[in-house]
N, C-alpha and C positions, 0 to 999 in steps of 0.2 A: 330410322327405317323400320317398318313394321315387320313382325316375325314371319309373316307369310310371303314376304318379298325376298327372293333368293338372289344373292350375288354369286354368279357362277364363275367369276374370274379367278377365284381361289377355290380349287377343288376340295382342299382339306387343309386343316391346320393341326399339326401334331406337336405336342409339347412334352419335353422332358419335365421331370418334377423338381428335383433338388437343384437349386441354383437357377432355376427358370421360373417356376411358379412359386415355390417357397424358398426362402433365403436360409438354407440349412447347410450349405457346403462347408462353411467355416467350422461348424460343429463336428461334421464328419471328419474333416481334415485333422482336427485336434484328437479325435477318438482314434483314428487309424495311425496317426503319427506316434502316439504313445505306444501302440502295439508294435509298430515297426522299430521304434527305438529300443524297446525291450527285447525283441526277438532277433533283430538283425543289426542293431546299431545304426539304423538308417532313419534319419530325422525327417525325411520327406516322403515316407511311405504312402501317406494319404493321397498325394497327387498322382501316384502311379496306379492306383486302383479305382479312381473316380469313374463312375458310370457302369461299373461291372456288377453283376449279381453277386450275392453273398456266396452262392454255390461255386461260382467261377473263382472268386478270391480264395476260397478254401482249397479247391482242387489245384490251383496254381501255386499257392504259397504255403499251405498247411496240410497237404494231402496225407502226411503221415502223423499228424498231430491231432487225433480225434479228441484228446483231452482238451487241447487248446481251442478246438472248434466249438466244443460245448461251452467253454467259458466265454468265448467271444459272443456266441449266440445269446447266452443268458445276459451278458453285459449290454449287448446292443438292444435287447428287448426293453430293458429298463431305460436305457439312454433315449430310445425313440419314443417311449411313452412320455418322457419329461421334456422333450424338445418343444419350443414354442410354435414352430411352423408359421412364422410370419411371412406374409405375402411379399413377393418382390414388387416394388413400387409400380403401380399402374397396370399390373397384369390382369386383375379381375375386371377393370373397366374395358381393357382391350378385348378380353374374352367375351364380355357382354356385347361388345360391338359386333364381333364375329357371329355370335348367336343371333343377334337381331337381324343380321344380313343373311342368315340361313347357311352359313359356312359350317360344314361338319367339323367337329372338334374332338380330339382325343388326347388323353395323357398316355405317353409311352415311356414307361419307367422301368429300370432294373430293380426297383424296390419290390418287395413281396406284398402279398395281400394283407398279411398280418400288420405290417408297417402302415399300410394305407388306412386300416381301421383307426389308427391314431390320428391320421390327418382328418378323417371324417368326424371323429369325436371333437377335434379342435375347431373344425370348420363345417358345420352341418350343411351349408349351402354348396359345398364343393362338387358333389356328384351331379347336381342339377345343371352345372355349367358345361358339362361335357356329354357327348353322345356315347363315348366308350372310354374305358380306363383299362389299359393293357399293363400288366405287371410282369415281373421276371418269370412267372410260371407260364406265361403265354407263348414264349418263344424258346427254341432249343439253344441257340447260340447267343451269348451275351455280347453287348457292345464291346469292341468296335465293329463287330459283324453288323451288317445292315438289316438283319432279319426282322427286327422289331418294327422298323419304319416301313419296310416292305409289307409287313402284315397290316399296318395302319392304312397304307394306300390300297391294298387289296380289299380290305373291309369296306372302304367307302367307294371303291371303284374309281379312285382318283388317279389322274395322269400324274406321272412323276414330276414333270416340269412345273405343274401348277399346284403342287403340294408344298406347303410351307412348313419347315421344321425348325423348332426353336430349341437350341442346345447351348451348353456352357462348357462342359468338360472336353478334354481332347478326345477321349474314346467315344463320347457321344457325338462330337462334331464329325469324326471320321465315319461313324456309323451313318449319320445323316448324309454326308457327302457321297458315300458309296451307294446309298439308296437311289441317288439321282434326283432328290428333291431340291427345292430352293432353301438354302440353309441360312438362318438368322442366328448369329452367335451372340450370346450375352456375356459381357465382360464383368460378370459377377464373381467368377471364380478365378479366372486367368486374365491377364492384361489384354487390351485391345490388340496390341502389336503381336502378341503370341497367338491369338486365335484368328487373326485376319486371313492367313493363308488357307484356313479350313472353312471359311464362311463367305457367303455372297453379300451379306450385310452384317455389320456389327453394331450393336446398341448397348448402352450402359444398363438400361432397364426399359420398362414399357411406357414411361411418362412422355416420351417424345415420338411415339409410334402410333399410327392409325392405319386403317386399311388402304387409304389413298396413298400414303407415303410408301406403304409396303408394295402396292401394285406398281407405283412408279419405279421402284427399285427392281422389280421383276421384269419390267418391260425392256 
């Protein structure tokens, strides 16, 4: 379909980044699990903080440890520069289809702008695939609060029920659900069974999804 023909049945498509567009959640789990094991003796710390901004993680778990906050910040800067940021299978073809049909598209991530520069360096085409890219600096409350997705809807003037949100983490899925959008859960980070209660549709990746299947699920 040509770029100037708009499909108005989907008001907007909002995408989380890690575990949805780029397959990075395993790397982050390993990174935070090591910190959790060293500080708290907790081996699954990474799963408890997925989807949250770094500032929220610090204020919740390391508020009195400014020395550790600095070390983590320095370590994560190096870590994020070196990550491969491989695309989740089928995602860019699906986003290209949405773009061709005139559906507004945004990234809605808890990552900061500094981290996004690493993504752009690895994928020069990334920014051109979206109308907006919202980062953790753009909203006051971190996921699981719905603020980030409500911001995306307000920006595009999109009705909640016709806004599709793609998420993978528990905090992200709760954020998407509480925003009132149609939630597509990706089983890239957690099992299908675990995320099904928080999603309207569950997919393994984007290889088996297109706009027609999506619309059929929304109807």
